[in-house]
Residue, then its C-alpha position, 0 to 999 in steps of 0.5 A: m737558853i734553849d727555851s728562849a731560843a725556841s721562842w720566835r719573839t726572842w729574835p726580834l728582840v735581838a734585832l732591836y738590840f742589834t740596832s740600838f746597842g750594836g749600832f751604838l758601839a759601831l758609831t763610837a768607833w766610826l764617828p772620829t773617822f767621820w768627823g775627821t775625814f768628812y768635815r776635816a774637824p780637828h782631832w780634839v773636836a772629833l773626839g769630843l763629839t764622839a765622847g759627847f755622843s757616847l756619854f749622852s746616849s749612856l746617860i739618857r738610858v737611865p730615865a728611859g727605864g722609868w719612861s718604859d715603866r710608866f708608858g710601856g716599853e712598846k711606846v717608848a721603843f716606837a719613840a726611840y726608833g723614830l728619833l733614831l730614824a730622824g737623826a739617821v736621815m739628817m746625817t745621811l743627807s746633810q753636808s752641814f756640820g751643824m745639821s750632822a751634829a744635830g742628827e748625831v744628838l737624835v741618834a744618840a737619844g734614840m739608841g740610849i732610850a731604845n736600849a732601856a725599852v728593849f730590856k723592858l720588853v724582854p720579860h713581857y714577850v718571853p716571860d717564861a725564859v727571861g734570863g735566857t732571852a736577856g743572854w741572847v739579846g745582850g750577846l748577839g745584839a752587841l754584834g752590831g758593833f762589829v758588823v756595821p763599821p765595815i759597811l760604813g767603810h765600804v760605802a765610803q770607799t765606794m762613793g768617795a767623800i760623800g760616802y761618809a755621810r751616805g753610809y748612815a743610810v744603813y741606820v735608816v734601814l735598821a731604824i725602819a726595820s726596828l719600828l716594824l719589828t716593834g709593831l710585830l711584837y705589839a700585835t702578837p703579845a706573849r702569854r705566860q703559860p699557866v703552871e699546873p699544880p702537882q697531881g693530888s695537891t690542893r690549893t688554899t687561899a688565905r684571906l685577911 
């Protein structure tokens, strides 16, 4: 844990997971209120849209792991946070039920794909402290589920009914920041430190 905390690359990874997984947790708590209050949707519709969001975002994480292996975690992360950004912009500006629902689908896809991509990046950027880094990323990243909902609530309380939509601007900011952090990591790849052999030891190479 100490070694991973000493690597600056751990903290952008934490921030990326804060956006994707923490943001996902926040929306599972907020979406019933959003649909029920902003669009006056029946209770079962609000719950159904929230359940659909949660299920889709969770399921798409499975193939996203394979995409990360095939195309690289950085490319998949760029695509994922791009989807999140597009969906967040749609939900922020929309006053149409259909457009908000479409934005929700994009946000769900982006978050689920990003969750898989981030853990593909962990061993690449902090190769000498993978377990500790995964602990920081998983633990602190989940704090987004507690930090974001009060912000959404404050915007709604301050701006009135339209604030339930405008509050999604926080996800626009988080998505842009995540794209920048992904670019920063990509521009500064980590290199595993070579392990020196014990003094006096010899190396042998077996050849078939």
